[in-house]
C-alpha positions in Angstrom: -20.7 17.3 9.0 -17.6 17.1 10.9 -14.5 17.7 9.4 -12.0 14.6 9.3 -8.7 14.7 11.0 -5.5 12.5 10.7 -3.3 12.0 13.3 0.1 10.0 12.9 1.2 7.8 15.7 4.9 7.4 15.7 6.8 10.7 17.0 3.5 12.4 17.2 1.4 10.5 19.7 4.4 8.6 21.2 8.3 8.1 20.4 7.9 4.7 21.4 10.9 2.8 23.2 12.5 1.7 19.8 15.3 4.1 20.3 16.1 2.7 23.6 16.0 -0.8 22.3 18.5 -0.2 19.6 20.8 1.7 22.0 20.7 -1.2 24.6 21.5 -3.7 21.6 24.5 -1.5 20.3 25.7 -0.4 23.5 25.7 3.3 22.8 23.5 6.3 22.3 22.0 6.9 18.9 23.1 10.2 17.0 19.8 10.8 15.1 21.5 13.4 12.9 23.4 10.4 11.4 20.5 8.2 11.2 18.0 9.8 9.1 14.3 9.3 9.4 14.8 5.3 10.5 16.6 4.9 13.7 17.6 1.3 12.8 20.1 2.9 10.4 22.3 3.1 13.6 22.3 -0.8 13.5 24.8 -0.7 10.3 25.4 -4.0 9.1 23.7 -5.7 12.4 20.1 -4.7 11.2 19.5 -8.4 10.0 20.7 -9.8 13.3 18.5 -7.4 15.4 15.3 -8.1 13.6 15.8 -11.7 13.3 16.0 -12.0 17.3 12.3 -12.6 17.6 9.2 -10.5 17.7 9.9 -6.8 18.1 7.6 -4.8 20.1 8.6 -1.1 19.6 6.1 0.0 21.8 7.1 -2.0 25.0 7.3 0.6 27.8 6.5 3.4 25.6 4.1 6.3 26.8 2.1 8.9 25.3 3.5 12.4 24.7 2.4 15.0 27.3 -1.0 16.2 26.9 -1.8 13.8 23.9 -4.6 11.9 25.8 -6.5 15.1 26.9 -6.3 16.6 23.5 -7.1 13.7 21.6 -10.0 13.0 23.6 -11.4 16.4 22.9 -10.5 16.3 19.2 -12.6 13.0 19.1 -15.6 14.9 20.3 -15.2 17.8 17.8 -14.1 15.9 14.9 -14.2 12.9 12.7 -10.8 11.5 14.0 -8.6 8.8 12.8 -5.2 7.7 13.7 -3.4 6.9 10.6 -0.1 5.1 11.0 2.2 3.1 8.8 3.2 -0.5 9.5 6.1 -0.8 7.2 9.6 -1.6 8.6 12.2 -1.2 5.8 14.8 -3.9 6.3 12.3 -6.1 8.3 9.1 -6.8 6.2 8.9 -9.9 8.1 8.1 -8.1 11.6 5.2 -6.3 10.1 2.6 -8.5 11.4 4.0 -8.1 14.8 4.5 -4.3 14.5 0.5 -4.2 13.7 -0.3 -6.1 16.6 1.9 -4.1 18.9 0.8 -1.0 17.5 -3.0 -1.7 18.1 -2.3 -2.9 21.5 -0.8 0.4 22.5 -3.4 2.5 20.9 -6.2 0.4 22.5 -4.6 0.6 26.0 -3.4 4.2 25.9 -6.5 5.7 23.9 -9.4 3.4 25.0 -12.1 5.9 23.7 -11.2 5.3 20.2 -13.0 2.6 18.3 -10.9 0.1 16.0 -12.7 1.5 12.9 -10.7 5.0 13.8 -7.4 3.3 13.3 -6.0 2.9 10.0 -2.9 1.1 9.1 -1.5 2.2 5.6 1.8 2.7 3.9 0.5 5.8 1.6 -1.3 8.1 3.8 -2.1 10.2 0.5 -4.6 7.6 -0.5 -6.9 9.1 2.0 -8.7 12.7 2.2 -8.5 14.5 5.3 -9.5 18.1 6.3 -6.7 18.3 8.9 -3.5 16.3 8.9 -0.9 16.2 11.9 2.3 14.1 11.1 6.0 14.5 11.7 6.7 13.7 8.2 6.3 16.6 5.6 5.6 13.9 2.8 2.2 13.0 4.4 1.2 16.8 4.5 0.5 17.0 1.0 -3.1 18.3 1.0 -6.0 19.3 3.3 -6.9 22.8 4.8 -4.7 22.4 7.8 -1.4 21.0 7.8 0.4 20.7 11.3 4.1 19.4 11.4 4.7 17.9 14.8 8.3 18.8 15.7 10.7 15.9 15.5 14.3 14.9 15.2 13.7 13.8 11.7 12.2 17.3 10.4 14.5 19.7 11.6 15.9 20.7 8.3 12.5 22.5 7.4 12.5 26.3 8.0 9.5 28.2 9.1 9.7 29.8 5.6 9.9 26.4 3.7 7.0 25.2 5.6 5.0 28.5 5.1 5.3 28.2 1.3 3.7 24.9 1.6 1.0 25.9 3.9 2.2 23.7 6.8 2.5 25.0 10.2 5.0 23.4 12.8 3.8 22.3 16.3 5.8 21.6 19.3 3.4 19.8 21.6 -0.2 18.8 22.1 -0.9 21.9 23.8 -0.1 24.1 20.7 -2.5 21.6 18.9 -5.3 22.1 21.2 -5.0 26.0 20.7 -5.1 25.8 17.0 -7.8 23.1 16.7 -10.1 23.3 19.8 
């Protein structure tokens, strides 16, 4: 029986173009050290105005991270692979239907070898068991035999020592993931 692997989407497969969209809207570069995990925090009191301007495609112009296509394709042949991604947008729940649509379109376009059954939209990833987890958020790396934290702006506070205590290994790119799992 193949091992089950969970791969997060945002900041793991793609960075999307959401940051650029917000920067364009506010007319300045975002300091991710100040926004926390959610880049929309840079909007301040303009969040409602930004999200209400119409359907928001956070993946418009987005691309896959380097080597993601090849490594995910190879992992798909070895493991029971699932893309597990949240659809929740804090401060803009009325955009979540559009968000689901645009996420699915992005995945179908850029990872066409995956079936729709391999794509799971869920807010609480802990509800599903996986042997291997790859995510940029430590809160989704609570159980499994192999836990890989994909390096991102939002997880820099976790030192190697803190991660080792939780049996988590930081990975910097998809080539590192291939070295570990293939």
